N, C-alpha and C positions, 0 to 999 in steps of 0.2 A: 504493500500500500504506500509505503514511504517513497519507493522508487517511482510509482505512478504519480504521486504528488509532485515529485521532482521533475518528471517528464514534462508536465504541463504548467510548471511554474512560470512566473512572468519572465524570468531570465532565459529559460531553456525551451519554451514552447515552439519557437521557430526552428530550432535544430531538431526537435522531435519530429516535426512535420517533414523536415528535409530527410530525416532518416527513413520515415515511412515511405516517402516518395522514392528514395533510392532502392529500398526493398521491393517496392511494387514494380519498378522498372527492371530490376534484375530478374524477378520472377517472370515478368512478361517475356523477357528475352530468353529465359531458360525454356519456357513452354513453347516459344516460337521455334527454338532449335529442336525440340522434341518433335514438333510438327514437321519440320524440314527432314528430320531423320526418317519419319514414317513415309514421307513422300519419296525420299531416296530409296528406301527399302522396297517400296512398291515398284519404282522404276527399275530397280535391279532385278526384282522378281519377274517383271515383264520381259526384260531382255533375256533372262535365262530361259523363260518359257518359249519365247520366239526363236531363240537359237537352237533349241532342241526339237522344235515342231517340224513336222514333215513339210516338204515343199508344197505349196498350195498351187493347184492348177486352176487358174482363173477361168479357163474354158469349161471346167467341170462343175462350177458353182451355179446355183440357181438363186436369183435375187442378189442381194448384197448382205449375206449373213455375217454380222460382226466384223466386217472389214475394217471399220474404224478402230477396233480394238486389237488389230493385228499388225500395227506398225513394227517394222524391222523383221517381219517374217519373210523367209525366202518364198518366191513365187515365180511361176512361169506363165506365159501367155503366147498363144499362137493366133495370128490373124494377118490383116493387111494394113500397112501403114497408109495413113491419109496425110500426105505431105502438103496438101492444099490448105489444111487447117492447123498446121503446127504453130506453136507460139514460143516466145522466148522470155525467160525470167531475167530481169536486170540485176545489176549489182552483185555479180558473181565473180570470184577471183580464182586464179590458178597460179600456183607457185609452191615453193618449198615452205615447210613449216618454219615460222619465225624468220622468214627471209622475204625477198622481193616477190611480189605477186602482180599478175597482169589482169587488168579489168576485162570483163567479158559478160557473156550470157550463158545460161543453160537452155539448151534446145529441147523442147518437149513436143512430141509428135503423137497424135492419137493413133492407137493400134485398134482397129475395128475387129472384134472377135467374130467367131462364126455365127453367134446368135444375134448379131447386129448391135450389140453393146460395144463400148469402147473403153479403153484404159489409156490415160496419158502415160507415155514412156519418156522419162528423163534420159535422153540419149547421150548427154554429156555437155562439156563446156566448149564454147567457141569464142574466139577473140572479139573484142569490142568493136572492131571495124565492120563487122557484119551486122549492120543496123537495120537493114530492110529485109522483108521476107523473101524477096527475089534472090538475095545473096545466099539464103539458107539452102536453096535448092541444089547447090553443088555438093551438099552433104547427104543428098538422097541416097538411100541404100536400096536393096531389093524390097519391092513393095510387100511381098509375102515374107513373113519373118516369124521366127520363134525366139522369144525374148526371155532371158532369165535375169532376175534381179531381186530387189528387196522392196516390200511395200512401204510407202511413206505417206504420212499425212501432210497436207499442204500447210505451210506457215501462213497464218492470217495476219492482217494488218496490225501492226503494233508489236508483234512477236519478234524476238531477237533485236529489239531496238528499231525496227522499221515502222515508222509512222506515216510515211508518204503514201497518199492514196493512189490508186490506179488511175491513169489518165483516161480521158474519154476519147472515143474514136475521132479522128480528124474528119473534117468535112469531105464527103464523098466516100469515106471508108465505112464498110458495113460490119467489119470485125476489128477487134483490137488485137494487135500482133504481139506487142511487148508489154510485159506486166511487171509491176513492182512487187506484188505478192499474188499468190494463186487464189483467186476467188472462183471456186468451182461453180457456184450458182450462176455467176455472170458468164463464165466460160461456156457452161452448158447452153446458154441462150444463143450462142453463135455456132453450135454444132448441130448437125442434122440427125444425131443418134444419141441414145442415152449414154451418160458418162458415169463410170464407177467413181465413188467418192474418195478414192485413194489413187495415187500414181505409183508407177513402177520405176524405181531407180535402177537402170541397167547395170549389171555386174561387169566390171572391166574384163575385156577379152585379151587375146594374145597380142593384138595389134594396138599397142599403147601409144604409137606415134602418129596415128591418123585422127584428125578431127572428125567428129566431136570427141574430146577427151573424156572417157568414162571415169567414174570414181565411185568408191564405196562409201556409205555413210560412216562418219566417225563416231562410233559408239563404244563405250567400255564401261565395265562395272566400276563404280567409284569407291574410293576409300571414304567410308562414312565417318566423318569426324564430328558430326553434329552432337553425338552423345557426350563427347569430351567438352564441347563448348557449353552444353546444357549443364553439365556438372560444375563447370567454372562459374556460371552465373548463379547457380544454387549456392555455391560456396560464398560468393560475394554477398548474396542476400542474407545468408546466415551470419556472416562476419559483421554486416551492418546491424542486424537485429540483435544479436547477442553481445556484440562488442560495444554497442552504444551505452547500455546501462553501466558497464565497467568504466567507460570513459566518464560518465556523469558522476559516479561515485568518487573517482579520483579527483575530478575537478572540484566537487563539492567539499571533499575533505581538505583539499589544499587551500580552500578559501575560508575554512572555519578557524 
């Protein structure tokens, strides 16, 4: 009771409030780290599940069962490339890690499956000087193709720091060819066939020196350090809460 009286005395009430504020902030940060830990564990569990799952044949599925929950799963598709409706994704770079990188685009081409649905295929990176759709036609491959790759979800506006909206089509243009982010709903409006809600990032083949340059998604299980940070913030909260009365007693005795 004496310590509580001291807590809220005229001299110490403001430091008491500051102590409770520090404890509250530390606890908030600790529980935030626990939430991040759970999110990371869920992401790692998903990667493990997708890496061990059988390769999905997109030609063999009916409807779109759980495709949005299958990112990073290996998949194959067989169909016909529609080079007249391919698009490019801006602000893509090619280079060595932590080294110089060259600006360019990722070229995505619809692959029309045998059941008349289509999946966008990320065929790889092309340099930034290829700015118009007519220049992309030099990268046309065989129209009939079997593609192996990894299922990916489109990054939406604002993700990974990208907040620039997609442009509108220029006067006289019926379709938008270059995009800042993949808006599947809007892309669907300019295609004459149903589009699957995921795209297929093509696996690099043997010919790594021919454009478009294919690449694999950079994914890895993380070292989950959040539990350590959570313990640190719990420690700071306990230090402030239990250390404060010790500090008050010593200051009070020294003033008597």
